[in-house]
C-alpha positions as CSV (number, residue, x, y, z in Angstrom):
1,M,271.1,51.0,-296.3
2,D,274.7,51.1,-294.8
3,R,273.9,48.2,-292.6
4,L,272.5,46.1,-295.5
5,W,275.6,46.9,-297.5
6,F,277.8,45.8,-294.7
7,L,275.7,42.6,-294.3
8,E,276.1,41.8,-297.9
9,I,279.8,42.2,-297.9
10,F,280.1,40.2,-294.7
11,W,278.0,37.4,-296.3
12,R,280.7,37.0,-299.0
13,V,283.5,36.4,-296.5
14,V,281.5,33.9,-294.3
15,F,282.6,31.0,-296.4
16,F,286.2,31.9,-296.0
17,L,285.8,32.2,-292.2
18,R,284.2,28.8,-292.0
19,A,287.1,27.3,-293.7
20,S,289.6,28.9,-291.3
21,V,287.7,28.0,-288.1
22,S,289.7,24.8,-287.5
23,S,293.0,26.8,-287.2
24,L,291.7,29.0,-284.4
25,P,291.8,28.2,-280.6
26,T,288.9,26.0,-279.5
27,R,287.0,28.7,-277.5
28,V,287.3,31.2,-280.3
29,S,286.2,28.7,-283.0
30,Q,283.2,27.7,-280.9
31,Q,282.1,31.4,-280.6
32,L,282.6,31.9,-284.3
33,V,280.6,28.8,-285.3
34,I,277.7,30.1,-283.1
35,C,277.8,33.4,-284.9
36,L,277.9,31.9,-288.3
37,S,275.0,29.6,-287.4
38,H,272.9,32.6,-286.6
39,L,273.8,34.2,-289.9
40,Y,272.6,31.1,-291.8
41,L,269.1,31.7,-290.4
42,V,268.7,34.6,-292.7
43,S,267.7,33.3,-296.1
44,Q,268.4,34.8,-299.4
45,E,264.7,35.7,-299.9
46,E,264.7,37.6,-296.6
47,M,267.8,39.4,-297.7
48,R,266.1,40.3,-301.0
49,E,263.0,41.5,-299.1
50,M,265.0,43.7,-296.9
51,R,266.9,45.1,-299.8
52,E,263.7,45.8,-301.8
53,Q,261.7,47.3,-298.9
54,P,262.7,50.8,-297.9
55,I,263.4,51.2,-294.2
56,D,262.1,54.1,-292.1
57,P,263.9,54.0,-288.7
58,Q,261.2,55.9,-287.0
59,A,258.4,53.8,-288.4
60,E,260.3,50.6,-287.6
61,Q,260.8,51.7,-284.0
62,E,257.1,52.4,-283.7
63,I,256.5,48.8,-285.0
64,I,258.9,47.4,-282.4
65,N,257.2,49.5,-279.6
66,S,253.8,48.1,-280.7
67,I,254.8,44.5,-279.8
68,Q,253.1,43.4,-276.6
69,E,255.2,43.0,-273.5
70,V,254.0,39.4,-273.1
71,Y,256.2,38.3,-276.0
72,Y,259.3,39.3,-274.0
73,S,258.2,37.5,-270.9
74,N,260.3,34.2,-271.0
75,D,261.6,31.6,-273.5
76,S,258.8,29.1,-272.7
77,F,256.1,31.5,-273.9
78,D,253.8,29.8,-276.5
79,M,253.0,32.5,-279.0
80,V,250.6,30.3,-281.1
81,Q,248.5,29.4,-278.1
82,H,248.5,33.0,-277.0
83,E,247.2,34.2,-280.4
84,L,244.6,31.5,-280.6
85,E,243.3,32.4,-277.3
86,K,242.9,36.0,-278.4
87,L,240.6,35.0,-281.4
88,P,237.0,36.2,-281.0
89,P,234.1,33.8,-281.1
90,E,233.1,35.0,-284.5
91,L,236.0,35.3,-286.9
92,N,236.2,38.1,-289.5
93,L,238.5,37.2,-292.4
94,Q,239.5,40.8,-293.2
95,E,240.3,41.6,-289.6
96,L,242.4,38.4,-289.4
97,E,244.3,39.2,-292.5
98,E,245.0,42.7,-291.2
99,Y,246.1,41.3,-287.9
100,R,248.3,38.8,-289.6
101,D,249.9,41.5,-291.7
102,Q,250.6,43.5,-288.6
103,L,252.3,40.4,-287.0
104,K,254.4,39.9,-290.1
105,R,255.5,43.5,-290.0
106,Q,256.4,43.1,-286.4
107,Q,258.3,39.9,-287.1
108,A,260.1,41.5,-290.0
109,A,261.2,44.4,-287.9
110,V,262.4,42.1,-285.1
111,K,264.4,40.1,-287.6
112,R,266.0,43.2,-289.1
113,V,266.9,44.5,-285.6
114,T,268.3,41.2,-284.6
115,L,270.3,40.9,-287.8
116,F,271.7,44.4,-287.4
117,T,272.6,43.7,-283.8
118,Q,274.3,40.4,-284.7
119,C,276.2,42.2,-287.5
120,E,277.5,44.8,-285.1
121,W,278.5,42.1,-282.6
122,I,280.2,40.1,-285.3
123,S,282.2,43.3,-286.4
124,C,283.5,43.8,-282.9
125,F,284.2,40.1,-282.6
126,L,286.2,40.2,-285.8
127,Q,288.3,43.1,-284.5
128,E,289.1,41.3,-281.3
129,L,289.8,38.1,-283.3
130,E,292.3,40.0,-285.3
131,R,294.0,41.3,-282.1
132,V,294.1,37.8,-280.7
133,T,295.6,36.4,-283.9
134,S,298.2,39.2,-283.9
135,L,299.0,38.6,-280.2
136,Q,299.4,34.8,-280.9
137,T,301.8,35.6,-283.7
138,N,303.8,38.0,-281.5
139,L,304.0,35.4,-278.7
140,Q,305.2,32.8,-281.1
141,L,307.9,35.2,-282.3
142,A,308.8,36.1,-278.7
143,A,309.2,32.4,-277.8
144,V,311.6,32.0,-280.7
145,I,313.6,35.0,-279.6
146,C,313.8,33.8,-276.0
147,T,314.9,30.4,-277.1
148,N,317.7,31.9,-279.2
149,A,318.7,34.3,-276.4
150,R,319.0,31.5,-273.9
151,R,321.1,29.5,-276.3
152,Q,323.4,32.5,-276.9
153,L,323.7,33.3,-273.1
154,S,324.7,29.7,-272.4
155,I,327.5,30.0,-275.0
156,S,328.6,33.4,-273.5
157,K,328.7,32.0,-270.0
158,E,330.9,29.1,-271.1
159,D,333.2,31.1,-273.3
160,F,333.6,34.5,-271.6
161,T,332.0,35.1,-268.1
162,E,333.7,32.4,-266.1
163,A,337.1,33.2,-267.6
164,S,336.6,37.0,-267.1
165,L,335.5,36.6,-263.5
166,G,338.5,34.5,-262.8
167,L,340.8,37.2,-264.2
168,L,339.0,39.9,-262.1
169,A,339.3,37.8,-259.0
170,N,343.0,37.3,-259.6
171,Q,343.5,41.0,-260.2
172,R,341.7,41.9,-257.0
173,R,343.8,39.5,-255.1
174,R,346.9,41.0,-256.6
175,H,345.8,44.5,-255.7
176,L,345.1,43.5,-252.0
177,L,348.5,41.7,-251.8
178,T,350.2,44.8,-253.2
179,G,348.6,47.0,-250.6
180,L,349.5,44.6,-247.9
181,L,353.1,44.6,-249.1
182,K,353.2,48.4,-249.0
183,S,351.8,48.4,-245.5
184,L,354.4,45.8,-244.3
185,R,357.2,47.9,-245.8
186,T,355.8,51.0,-243.9
187,I,355.6,49.0,-240.7
188,K,359.2,47.8,-241.2
189,T,360.3,51.4,-241.7
190,L,358.5,52.3,-238.5
191,Q,360.5,49.7,-236.7
192,R,363.7,51.3,-237.9
193,T,362.7,54.8,-237.0
194,D,364.5,55.0,-233.7
195,V,367.9,54.4,-235.4
196,R,367.3,57.2,-237.9
197,L,365.8,59.5,-235.3
198,S,368.9,59.1,-233.1
199,E,371.1,60.0,-236.0
200,M,369.1,63.1,-236.8
201,L,369.2,64.2,-233.2
202,E,373.0,63.7,-233.1
203,E,373.2,65.8,-236.2
204,E,371.1,68.5,-234.4
205,D,368.5,68.2,-237.2
206,Y,365.6,68.8,-234.8
207,P,363.0,69.9,-237.4
208,G,363.7,66.8,-239.5
209,A,363.5,64.7,-236.4
210,I,360.1,66.2,-235.4
211,Q,358.8,65.9,-238.9
212,L,359.9,62.2,-238.9
213,C,358.1,61.7,-235.6
214,L,354.9,63.3,-236.9
215,E,355.0,61.1,-240.0
216,C,355.6,58.0,-237.9
217,Q,352.6,59.0,-235.6
218,K,350.4,59.5,-238.6
219,A,351.5,56.2,-240.1
220,A,351.0,54.4,-236.8
221,S,347.5,55.8,-236.6
222,T,346.8,54.7,-240.2
223,F,348.0,51.1,-239.7
224,K,346.7,50.7,-236.1
225,H,344.4,47.9,-237.3
226,Y,347.5,45.6,-237.5
227,S,348.3,43.9,-234.2
228,C,352.1,44.2,-234.9
229,I,351.8,48.0,-234.8
230,R,351.3,47.9,-231.1
231,Y,354.9,46.8,-230.6
232,V,356.4,49.7,-232.6
233,K,357.9,52.2,-230.2
234,I,358.3,55.8,-231.4
235,P,361.0,57.4,-229.2
236,A,360.1,60.7,-227.6
237,T,362.1,63.8,-228.9
238,T,360.8,66.5,-226.5
239,E,363.4,65.7,-223.9
240,Q,366.3,66.1,-226.4
241,L,364.6,69.2,-227.8
242,D,364.4,70.7,-224.3
243,V,368.1,69.9,-223.7
244,A,369.0,71.6,-227.0
245,L,366.9,74.6,-226.0
246,S,368.8,74.9,-222.7
247,K,372.2,75.1,-224.5
248,T,371.2,78.4,-226.0
249,C,371.2,80.1,-222.6
250,K,375.0,80.2,-222.4
251,H,376.2,79.9,-226.0
252,F,373.7,81.2,-228.5
253,D,374.0,80.0,-232.0
254,V,371.7,81.3,-234.7
255,S,371.4,78.1,-236.8
256,H,371.1,76.0,-233.7
257,Y,368.3,78.1,-232.2
258,T,366.5,78.4,-235.5
259,R,366.3,74.7,-235.8
260,V,365.1,74.3,-232.2
261,Q,362.4,77.0,-232.7
262,L,361.3,75.4,-236.0
263,A,361.0,72.0,-234.3
264,Y,358.8,73.6,-231.6
265,T,356.7,75.3,-234.3
266,L,356.2,71.9,-236.1
267,L,355.0,70.6,-232.7
268,E,352.7,73.7,-232.4
269,K,354.3,74.3,-229.0
270,T,355.8,77.7,-229.4
271,Q,354.3,79.0,-226.2
272,T,355.7,76.0,-224.4
273,A,359.2,76.8,-225.9
274,M,359.0,80.3,-224.5
275,D,358.0,79.1,-221.0
276,Q,360.8,76.5,-221.1
277,L,363.3,79.1,-222.3
278,H,362.5,81.5,-219.4
279,M,362.9,78.6,-217.0
280,H,366.3,77.6,-218.6
281,F,367.6,81.2,-218.4
282,T,366.6,81.4,-214.7
283,Q,368.3,78.1,-214.1
284,A,371.3,79.1,-216.1
285,I,371.7,82.3,-214.1
286,H,371.4,80.4,-210.8
287,N,373.8,77.7,-211.8
288,T,376.3,80.1,-213.2
289,V,376.5,82.4,-210.2
290,F,376.5,79.4,-207.8
291,Q,379.4,77.7,-209.5
292,V,381.5,80.9,-209.7
293,V,380.9,81.7,-206.0
294,L,381.3,78.0,-205.0
295,G,384.7,77.9,-206.7
296,Y,386.0,80.9,-204.8
297,V,384.5,79.7,-201.5
298,E,386.2,76.3,-201.8
299,L,389.4,77.9,-202.8
300,C,389.4,80.2,-199.7
301,A,388.3,77.4,-197.4
302,G,391.2,75.2,-198.3
303,N,390.8,71.6,-197.0
304,A,388.0,72.5,-194.6
305,D,385.4,69.7,-194.5
306,T,382.4,72.0,-195.1
307,K,379.6,70.9,-197.4
308,F,379.3,74.0,-199.5
309,Q,377.4,72.2,-202.2
310,K,374.3,71.9,-200.1
311,M,374.2,75.6,-199.1
312,Q,371.8,78.2,-200.3
313,Y,373.3,80.8,-202.6
314,K,372.7,83.5,-200.0
315,D,374.5,81.6,-197.3
316,L,377.3,80.6,-199.7
317,C,378.0,84.3,-200.4
318,T,378.8,84.9,-196.7
319,H,381.9,82.7,-197.0
320,I,383.5,84.9,-199.5
321,T,386.6,86.6,-198.0
322,Q,387.5,90.2,-198.4
323,D,390.5,89.4,-200.5
324,S,388.5,87.2,-203.0
325,Y,385.5,89.5,-203.1
326,V,386.6,91.7,-206.1
327,P,387.9,88.8,-208.3
328,C,384.8,86.8,-207.5
329,L,382.6,89.7,-208.4
330,S,384.6,90.2,-211.6
331,D,384.2,86.6,-212.7
332,L,380.6,86.6,-211.7
333,C,379.9,89.6,-213.9
334,K,381.7,88.0,-216.8
335,A,379.7,84.8,-216.4
336,L,376.4,86.7,-216.2
337,W,377.5,88.8,-219.1
338,E,377.6,85.6,-221.2
339,V,374.1,84.7,-220.1
340,M,372.8,88.2,-220.8
341,L,374.5,88.2,-224.2
342,S,372.7,85.0,-225.1
343,Y,369.4,86.4,-223.9
344,H,370.0,89.6,-226.0
345,R,370.8,87.6,-229.1
346,T,367.7,85.5,-228.5
347,M,365.5,88.6,-228.3
348,Q,367.2,90.0,-231.4
349,W,366.4,86.7,-233.3
350,H,362.7,87.0,-232.4
351,E,362.6,90.7,-233.4
352,E,364.1,89.8,-236.7
353,Q,361.6,87.1,-237.2
354,D,358.7,89.5,-236.5
355,N,360.2,92.1,-238.9
356,E,360.5,89.5,-241.6
357,E,356.9,88.5,-241.1
358,C,355.7,92.2,-241.3
359,T,357.8,93.0,-244.4
360,G,356.9,89.7,-246.1
361,S,360.6,88.8,-246.7
362,A,360.5,84.6,-244.1
363,S,364.6,83.4,-246.5
364,N,363.5,80.0,-245.2
365,G,360.7,78.4,-247.2
366,V,359.6,76.4,-244.2
367,W,359.1,79.5,-242.1
368,K,357.0,81.1,-244.8
369,T,354.8,78.0,-244.8
370,L,354.6,78.0,-241.0
371,R,353.7,81.7,-240.6
372,S,350.8,81.3,-243.1
373,R,349.2,79.0,-240.5
374,K,349.3,81.6,-237.8
375,K,346.0,83.1,-236.8
376,S,345.3,86.8,-236.5
377,D,346.7,88.6,-233.6
378,Y,343.2,89.4,-232.3
379,S,342.4,85.7,-232.2
380,L,345.6,84.8,-230.5
381,N,345.3,87.6,-227.9
382,K,342.0,86.2,-226.7
383,G,343.7,83.3,-225.0
384,S,346.7,85.2,-223.6
385,N,347.0,86.1,-219.9
386,A,350.0,88.4,-220.1
387,P,349.3,91.5,-218.0
388,I,349.0,95.0,-219.7
389,L,350.9,97.5,-217.6
390,T,351.8,101.2,-217.6
391,N,354.8,102.7,-216.0
392,T,352.5,104.4,-213.5
393,T,351.2,101.0,-212.4
394,L,354.7,99.6,-212.0
395,N,355.7,102.7,-210.0
396,V,352.7,102.3,-207.7
397,I,353.4,98.6,-207.1
398,R,357.1,99.4,-206.4
399,L,356.1,102.1,-203.9
400,V,353.6,99.9,-202.2
401,G,356.4,97.3,-201.8
402,K,358.6,99.9,-200.1
403,Y,355.7,101.0,-197.9
404,I,355.1,97.4,-196.8
405,Q,358.7,97.1,-195.8
406,M,358.4,100.3,-193.9
407,M,355.3,99.0,-192.1
408,N,357.2,95.8,-191.1
409,I,359.8,98.0,-189.4
410,L,357.5,100.8,-188.1
411,K,354.4,99.0,-187.2
412,P,352.9,102.0,-185.1
413,I,352.5,104.0,-188.3
414,A,351.1,101.0,-190.4
415,F,347.6,102.5,-190.5
416,D,348.8,105.9,-191.7
417,V,350.8,104.2,-194.4
418,I,347.8,102.1,-195.6
419,H,345.6,105.1,-195.5
420,C,347.9,107.1,-197.7
421,V,348.2,104.1,-200.1
422,S,344.4,103.9,-200.3
423,Q,344.3,107.6,-201.2
424,L,346.9,107.0,-203.9
425,F,344.7,104.1,-205.3
426,D,341.6,106.4,-205.1
427,Y,343.4,109.1,-207.1
428,Y,344.6,106.6,-209.7
429,L,341.1,105.1,-210.1
430,Y,339.5,108.6,-210.4
431,A,342.0,109.7,-212.9
432,V,341.4,106.7,-215.2
433,Y,337.6,107.3,-215.0
434,T,338.0,111.1,-215.7
435,F,340.2,110.5,-218.7
436,F,338.4,107.7,-220.4
437,G,335.0,107.0,-218.9
438,R,333.5,110.4,-218.1
439,N,331.1,111.4,-220.9
440,D,327.8,112.9,-219.8
441,M,326.1,112.4,-223.2
442,Y,326.8,108.6,-223.3
443,E,326.2,108.1,-219.6
444,S,322.7,109.4,-220.0
445,S,322.0,107.1,-223.0
446,G,323.5,104.1,-221.2
447,P,321.7,103.7,-217.9
448,G,323.0,101.1,-215.6
449,L,326.6,101.3,-216.9
450,I,327.8,102.7,-213.6
451,S,326.6,100.7,-210.6
452,S,325.4,102.5,-207.5
453,R,328.5,101.3,-205.6
454,L,330.9,102.7,-208.2
455,R,329.1,106.0,-208.4
456,T,329.2,106.3,-204.6
457,T,333.0,105.6,-204.7
458,L,333.6,108.2,-207.4
459,N,331.5,110.8,-205.6
460,R,333.4,110.1,-202.3
461,I,336.8,110.5,-204.0
462,Q,335.8,113.7,-205.6
463,E,334.4,115.2,-202.4
464,S,337.3,114.0,-200.2
465,S,339.9,115.4,-202.6
466,S,337.8,118.5,-203.4
467,I,338.5,118.0,-207.0
468,V,336.2,120.6,-208.7
469,H,336.0,120.9,-212.5
470,S,335.3,124.6,-213.0
471,G,334.8,126.4,-216.2
472,P,337.4,128.7,-217.8
473,G,338.0,131.9,-215.8
474,E,336.4,130.4,-212.7
475,D,338.3,129.8,-209.4
476,R,339.1,126.2,-208.6
477,K,339.2,125.0,-205.1
478,E,340.9,121.7,-204.7
479,K,343.1,119.9,-202.1
480,V,344.6,117.7,-204.8
481,P,345.4,118.9,-208.4
482,S,343.0,117.4,-210.9
483,P,344.7,115.0,-213.4
484,H,345.2,116.1,-217.0
485,L,345.3,113.8,-220.0
486,S,348.3,114.1,-222.3
487,Q,347.7,116.0,-225.5
488,L,349.4,113.2,-227.4
489,V,346.4,110.9,-226.5
490,V,343.7,111.3,-229.2
491,L,340.3,109.8,-228.3
492,T,338.2,111.1,-231.2
493,A,339.7,109.2,-234.2
494,S,337.3,106.6,-235.6
495,E,340.2,104.6,-237.3
496,T,341.7,103.9,-233.9
497,L,338.3,103.1,-232.4
498,Y,338.4,106.3,-230.4
499,G,341.6,105.6,-228.6
500,L,340.8,102.0,-227.7
501,A,344.4,101.1,-227.3
502,Q,345.0,103.8,-224.7
503,R,341.7,103.0,-223.0
504,V,342.7,99.3,-222.8
505,V,346.2,100.0,-221.4
506,A,344.9,102.5,-218.8
507,T,341.9,100.4,-217.7
508,E,343.6,97.0,-217.6
509,S,346.6,98.4,-215.8
510,L,344.2,99.7,-213.1
511,V,342.5,96.3,-213.0
512,F,345.9,94.6,-212.6
513,L,346.8,96.9,-209.8
514,A,343.5,96.1,-208.0
515,E,344.3,92.4,-208.4
516,Q,347.7,92.9,-206.7
517,F,346.0,94.7,-203.9
518,E,343.7,91.7,-203.5
519,F,346.7,89.5,-203.1
520,L,348.0,91.8,-200.4
521,Q,344.8,92.0,-198.4
522,S,345.6,89.2,-195.9
523,H,349.1,90.6,-195.4
524,L,347.9,94.1,-194.8
525,D,345.2,92.9,-192.5
526,T,347.8,91.4,-190.2
527,M,349.5,94.8,-189.9
528,M,346.4,96.8,-189.1
529,P,345.4,97.5,-185.5
530,A,342.2,95.8,-184.5
531,A,340.3,99.1,-184.2
532,K,341.3,100.1,-187.8
533,K,340.5,96.9,-189.6
534,P,337.0,98.0,-190.7
535,F,338.7,100.8,-192.6
536,L,340.7,98.3,-194.6
537,Q,337.6,96.1,-195.3
538,Q,335.7,99.2,-196.5
539,F,338.6,100.2,-198.7
540,Y,338.6,96.7,-200.4
541,S,334.8,96.3,-200.6
542,Q,334.0,99.9,-201.9
543,T,337.1,100.8,-203.9
544,V,339.4,98.0,-204.9
545,S,336.6,95.7,-206.0
546,T,335.0,98.4,-208.1
547,A,338.1,98.8,-210.4
548,S,336.9,96.1,-212.9
549,E,333.5,97.9,-213.1
550,L,335.1,100.8,-214.9
551,R,335.3,98.7,-218.0
552,K,331.6,99.2,-218.7
553,P,331.5,103.0,-218.8
554,I,335.0,103.3,-220.5
555,Y,334.3,100.9,-223.3
556,W,330.7,102.1,-223.7
557,V,332.0,105.3,-225.2
558,V,333.8,103.3,-227.9
559,A,330.8,101.1,-228.6
560,A,328.4,104.0,-228.8
561,K,330.6,105.6,-231.5
562,A,331.8,102.5,-233.3
563,L,328.6,101.8,-235.3
564,D,326.3,104.3,-237.0
565,Y,323.1,103.6,-235.1
566,E,321.4,106.7,-236.4
567,Q,321.8,105.5,-240.0
568,M,320.0,102.3,-239.0
569,L,317.0,104.3,-237.7
570,L,316.9,106.3,-241.0
571,L,317.0,103.1,-243.1
572,M,314.3,101.5,-241.0
573,A,312.1,104.6,-241.3
574,G,312.0,104.1,-245.1
575,V,310.8,100.5,-244.9
576,K,307.1,99.8,-245.7
577,W,305.7,97.7,-242.9
578,D,301.9,97.6,-243.9
579,I,302.4,94.9,-246.5
580,R,299.9,92.3,-247.4
581,E,302.2,89.5,-248.5
582,I,304.7,87.6,-246.5
583,M,308.2,88.4,-247.8
584,S,311.0,85.9,-248.3
585,Q,313.8,88.5,-248.5
586,H,315.0,90.6,-245.5
587,N,315.4,94.3,-245.7
588,V,318.6,96.2,-246.7
589,Y,319.1,97.8,-243.2
590,V,320.1,94.3,-241.9
591,D,322.9,94.0,-244.4
592,V,324.1,97.5,-243.6
593,L,324.1,96.8,-239.9
594,L,326.0,93.6,-240.4
595,K,328.5,95.4,-242.5
596,E,329.0,97.9,-239.6
597,F,329.8,94.9,-237.3
598,E,332.3,93.4,-239.8
599,E,334.1,96.8,-240.0
600,F,334.1,97.0,-236.2
601,N,335.6,93.5,-236.0
602,K,338.3,94.5,-238.5
603,R,339.2,97.7,-236.6
604,L,339.3,95.7,-233.4
605,G,341.8,93.4,-235.0
606,D,343.9,96.3,-236.2
607,V,344.1,97.7,-232.7
608,S,345.0,94.3,-231.2
609,R,348.1,94.3,-233.4
610,H,349.5,97.2,-231.4
611,V,348.0,96.5,-227.9
612,R,346.6,93.1,-226.8
613,V,342.9,93.2,-226.4
614,P,342.1,90.8,-223.5
615,L,339.1,88.6,-223.7
616,P,337.1,90.4,-221.0
617,V,337.6,93.7,-222.9
618,S,336.5,92.2,-226.2
619,N,333.5,90.7,-224.5
620,V,332.4,94.0,-223.0
621,L,332.9,95.8,-226.3
622,W,330.8,93.2,-228.2
623,E,328.2,93.2,-225.5
624,H,327.8,96.9,-225.6
625,C,327.7,97.0,-229.4
626,I,325.1,94.2,-229.7
627,R,322.9,95.8,-226.9
628,L,323.0,99.1,-228.7
629,A,322.2,97.5,-232.0
630,N,319.2,95.6,-230.5
631,R,317.9,98.6,-228.8
632,T,318.2,100.5,-232.0
633,L,316.1,97.9,-233.7
634,V,313.4,98.1,-231.1
635,E,313.5,101.9,-231.4
636,G,313.1,101.6,-235.1
637,Y,310.2,99.2,-234.7
638,G,308.7,101.5,-232.2
639,N,308.7,104.4,-234.7
640,V,306.5,102.5,-237.2
641,K,303.2,104.2,-237.9
642,K,301.5,101.4,-239.8
643,C,302.1,97.7,-239.6
644,S,300.3,94.6,-240.7
645,N,300.6,91.0,-239.6
646,E,302.8,90.4,-242.6
647,G,304.9,93.4,-241.7
648,R,305.5,92.1,-238.2
649,A,306.5,88.7,-239.8
650,L,309.0,90.7,-241.9
651,M,310.4,92.1,-238.7
652,Q,311.0,88.6,-237.4
653,L,312.6,87.6,-240.6
654,D,315.0,90.6,-240.5
655,F,315.9,89.9,-236.9
656,Q,316.6,86.2,-237.4
657,Q,318.8,87.1,-240.4
658,F,320.7,89.5,-238.2
659,L,321.2,86.9,-235.5
660,M,322.3,84.2,-237.9
661,K,325.0,86.4,-239.5
662,L,326.0,88.0,-236.1
663,E,326.7,84.6,-234.5
664,K,329.4,84.0,-237.2
665,L,331.2,87.2,-236.1
666,T,331.3,86.7,-232.3
667,D,331.6,83.9,-229.8
668,M,329.2,85.5,-227.3
669,R,326.4,83.1,-226.4
670,P,323.6,83.9,-225.8
671,I,323.3,87.1,-227.8
672,P,322.7,90.0,-225.4
673,D,319.2,91.5,-225.4
674,K,318.0,88.9,-227.9
675,D,314.8,88.4,-225.9
676,F,314.4,92.2,-225.7
677,V,313.8,92.4,-229.4
678,E,311.9,89.2,-229.9
679,T,309.5,90.0,-227.0
680,Y,308.7,93.4,-228.5
681,I,308.0,92.0,-232.0
682,K,305.7,89.2,-230.6
683,A,303.8,91.8,-228.5
684,Y,302.0,92.8,-231.8
685,Y,299.8,89.7,-231.5
686,L,298.6,90.4,-227.9
687,T,294.9,91.1,-227.1
688,E,293.7,94.0,-225.0
689,N,293.9,92.1,-221.7
690,D,297.2,90.6,-222.5
691,M,298.6,94.0,-223.5
692,E,297.6,95.5,-220.1
693,Q,299.5,92.7,-218.3
694,F,302.4,93.2,-220.7
695,I,302.7,96.8,-219.9
696,K,302.9,96.0,-216.1
697,N,305.5,93.3,-216.5
698,H,307.8,94.8,-219.1
699,R,309.2,98.0,-217.7
700,E,312.4,97.7,-219.8
701,Y,310.6,99.4,-222.7
702,S,310.2,103.1,-223.0
703,M,306.8,104.8,-222.7
704,K,307.1,105.7,-226.4
705,Q,307.7,102.1,-227.4
706,L,304.8,100.8,-225.3
707,A,302.5,103.5,-226.6
708,N,303.4,102.4,-230.2
709,L,302.2,98.9,-229.3
710,V,298.9,100.2,-228.2
711,N,298.3,102.6,-231.1
712,V,299.8,100.6,-234.0
713,C,299.5,97.0,-232.9
714,L,296.1,97.0,-231.4
715,G,295.0,99.8,-233.7
716,S,291.3,99.5,-234.7
717,H,290.9,96.3,-232.7
718,I,289.9,98.2,-229.6
719,N,287.7,101.2,-229.0
720,K,288.9,104.7,-228.0
721,K,288.1,104.1,-224.3
722,A,290.1,101.0,-224.0
723,R,293.0,102.7,-225.8
724,Q,292.9,105.6,-223.4
725,K,292.9,103.1,-220.5
726,L,296.1,101.4,-221.8
727,L,297.8,104.7,-222.4
728,A,296.9,105.9,-219.0
729,A,298.4,102.7,-217.5
730,I,301.7,103.5,-219.3
731,D,301.8,107.1,-217.9
732,D,301.1,105.9,-214.4
733,I,304.0,103.5,-214.2
734,D,307.4,104.8,-213.0
735,R,309.8,103.1,-215.4
736,P,313.4,103.0,-214.3
737,K,315.8,102.8,-217.3
738,R,317.4,99.5,-217.9
């Protein structure tokens, strides 16, 4: 009934649609006319019939299904002919009427279905027609808007854009010309720099002159794209500065010297200034004494035509007469006193500067600024080559010099003298080792610290000198008294890194002494009899060359105590390694270990403020500490009872975090024993056969660490027999400690 109601309503608007067909697009109007033509086929009587007869959808569908398939065959099918052919030879009126009624019911059902289908299609068509009409209206509106917008844009372009762009172009041109004018003024100033620079040098304003030069160099670098800048010459001031520095050697003036040092500081050539100053003092001493002696020699010689100016100072002194000797010596002392006074005032000036830096007082604002750019003492000391010496070393060198003079005069006893000198060096070396490097506990934990050559040398010295370290109350038999360390030297305080300053002074003095002996080898070799030369060669190869090897055992004691390695093992023992998820955060023990290294670096810097820590020493210390830390990590990993794949990945994460932060604290590359840790962690993934080969190839790991790999890493992946085989392979291998 709903469809009939819709059809009735739709029929009322058909006439309105027919009237509006002409206003629609051609294709749309054609489709609508076809639809309306189909609707006209339904007569008013049919509509009334359909309204009066009740509709049963199920019954109607059965009627549709009862229609023969031949009626749907094609459009040229002749239904009348088909029905006539179906008539029987003898016609029965009642049967014909019943069959006719059936065909009418089928025809009526087909008409209703067709009508309903057309109505539904018309409904959809009307909806689309409404959308098309709305779209057409919107397009017309858009066309109007676009037309108006184009007209307005044309007006704006004429009235505003062209004028505004012209103003912007003029402004940009003005800005470029202003910059060019500024650059030209700067270049003009550069061309006049030499005049102002000469004035400042005459006024002895050396810091201002240097600052002006630096600014000129910066400006020249900035404007180097101008070809005219190539012809700008910036006069050099280092020559004038060097001349000004040389004046302080005879007549020291505080303000003058301060300006000179400030100028060198601005140039960042303070070390060059010191080197030049030493050279100027040496030259001042030579020139002063030469001129004083030359004056007396020429006075005594009278008009003698002797070219004293070209003589050496030593030869010139031979021309001093006995009568002029005392006055010449007096004037010579006075002249040298002036040089020494200037040197003393120079040293006093530097001491005052250091004191002002320490107390934080630096009256001159520029010096406060400059001191703030100074690096830490520890960083500066890395690049210094100044020797570290004790009085003992200086005395030994002085004695060796006297002995060499003795050997030059008394050559028959040259071998005896050299033999005694070698014994003196032996005793010195053994004393340094006894004081600072002998520690049985740390020697046992640090295999390989003392080479076989050094150990042989120490044993030989002890036996040849009969130095026996007996206990209290026991008799001591010794040819040479054993050395004793002063009670003022404390080697157990952690805040001083266990006497690192004293260890550095003693060890590096010995190394310096050995280097001086190396320089003397060729000279001593010429004095030795041919039959005794093997002794000298043995002394150098077995004793002198081993002095630098004492660094390892001496600084190992410091490295072994500087960090709390036992705490690391305790923290690692509390970590859960049999996890089932891959972690993204490293464990706390890594941060604690890095904190220990930061504290070690700080204390090393504190020590270097009192005693310079040479680069070889700092390298040995860092190498020892890093090796001990890495071996502690392997020891901690070797103590793990349960570990999963994710746990081993966490170990790798921890170690990579440790390496990344450690590389920011030290310049050592590569990190010592890095492969030692990584190889042990990666061994977790080895199979049974690979593990057996690993055990044979990697003897640097302890039996306990290898057994842990077998028991924990392989775990349940192998049977008991295979595990016993691997453990037996570990027991059978004699493993020298690394």
